[in-house]
C-alpha atoms as one frame of an Amber mdcrd trajectory, in Angstrom:
protein
   5.533   0.431  -7.901   6.233   2.934  -5.336   4.101   3.531  -2.307   2.614
   6.926  -3.701   1.686   5.254  -7.001   0.094   2.324  -5.023  -1.807   4.779
  -2.905  -3.021   6.744  -5.837  -3.992   3.712  -7.749  -6.078   2.163  -4.779
  -7.379   5.703  -3.638  -5.617   5.261  -0.125  -4.646   7.981   2.176  -0.769
   8.627   2.219   0.950   9.639   5.406   4.617   9.763   6.679   6.281   7.944
   9.477   8.689   9.340  12.056  11.645   9.190   9.363   9.452  11.061   7.042
   9.020   7.974   4.669   5.710   7.686   2.768   3.352   4.992   4.260  -0.384
   3.954   4.085  -1.399   3.852   7.712  -3.687   1.125   8.869  -6.504   1.154
  11.451  -5.460  -2.184  13.182  -3.208  -0.870  15.890  -1.191   2.328  15.623
   1.877   0.651  13.833  -0.013  -1.422  11.148   0.857  -0.048   7.737   1.852
  -0.737   4.251   5.372   0.621   3.286   8.058   0.391   0.631  10.228  -2.654
   0.860  12.598  -1.598  -1.864  12.759  -2.595  -5.636   9.239  -3.636  -6.846
   7.805  -4.888  -3.645   5.849  -3.492  -0.635   5.763  -4.544   2.824   2.524
  -5.009   4.970   3.160  -4.634   8.732   0.532  -6.157  10.958   1.254  -4.885
  14.287  -2.046  -4.675  16.233  -0.758  -3.262  19.471  -2.258  -5.870  21.575
  -1.768  -9.740  21.409  -4.330 -10.644  18.847  -3.147 -14.262  17.994  -6.322
 -15.471  16.389  -6.598 -12.657  13.972  -2.810 -12.988  13.139  -3.158 -16.715
  12.596  -6.142 -16.253  10.122  -4.257 -13.347   8.205  -1.137 -15.313   8.135
  -2.768 -18.445   6.530  -4.718 -16.188   4.139  -1.714 -14.246   3.076   0.505
 -17.243   2.495  -2.271 -18.756   0.399  -2.308 -15.660  -1.812   1.418 -15.929
  -2.308   2.718 -13.266  -0.110   6.132 -13.950   1.543   6.425 -14.049   5.387
   9.325 -11.752   6.230   9.073 -11.662   9.984   6.690 -13.359  12.416   5.861
 -12.817  16.015   3.316 -14.279  18.332   0.553 -12.016  17.222   2.193  -9.861
  14.646   4.242 -10.136  11.514   5.428  -8.521   8.165   4.540  -9.855   4.841
   6.372  -8.679   1.528   4.009  -8.606  -1.459   3.957  -7.625  -5.123   1.812
  -4.526  -5.476   0.910  -5.408  -9.136  -0.873  -8.610  -8.071  -4.511  -7.518
  -7.481  -5.318 -10.345  -4.951  -2.077  -9.549  -2.812  -2.786  -5.765  -3.008
  -6.366  -6.115  -1.925  -5.572  -8.488   0.802  -2.809  -6.222   2.295  -5.179
  -3.215   2.161  -7.941  -5.269   3.926  -5.599  -6.841   6.555  -4.334  -3.472
   7.788  -7.652  -1.792   7.279  -6.224   1.156   5.330  -8.394   4.359   4.953
  -9.586   5.078   1.581  -9.700   8.766   0.338 -13.200   9.881  -0.325 -14.285
  10.422  -4.006 -16.426  13.442  -4.361 -19.129  13.383  -6.886 -19.938  16.435
  -8.959 -23.315  16.774  -7.021 -21.386  16.957  -3.818 -18.769  19.366  -5.022
 -21.783  21.571  -6.293 -23.518  21.414  -3.043 -20.388  22.369  -1.075 -19.686
  25.332  -3.562 -23.165  26.383  -2.981 -22.624  26.751   0.651 -19.356  28.540
   0.269 -16.838  25.835   0.829 -13.545  26.302  -0.899 -11.282  23.179  -0.933
  -7.468  23.212  -1.053  -5.889  21.914  -4.328  -2.814  19.715  -3.669   0.009
  19.472  -6.253   2.488  16.568  -6.936   5.005  18.165  -4.785   2.603  18.305
  -1.870   2.190  22.155  -1.955  -1.081  23.483  -1.197  -2.499  26.093  -3.532
  -5.371  28.530  -2.574
């Protein structure tokens, strides 16, 4: 499963890093994210920015218990490799980096926005914006 498929399946906001690779940005620090690891696996990078060893130790134990593979470890940060098809590992990775979910618009909300004159943009598969 690729990172865009994973983001779409879990309604997560997809962004790009400095190399223009697709990632799912987390809210714990500016460098915590879920990214492609190659093949059929994804990587969860827990890099909180400041030394949060207590939080890292709790996340590390939980991830190892869920069957995720520890790829790299620091004092208060690390990288786990996980199977995106495993729902327990996927949910844990999303929760650990606190990834942002895309809002789901109900028909009532769309009707209310249309009534006040809001015209949203439609996005295509290629990322182009149509008016």
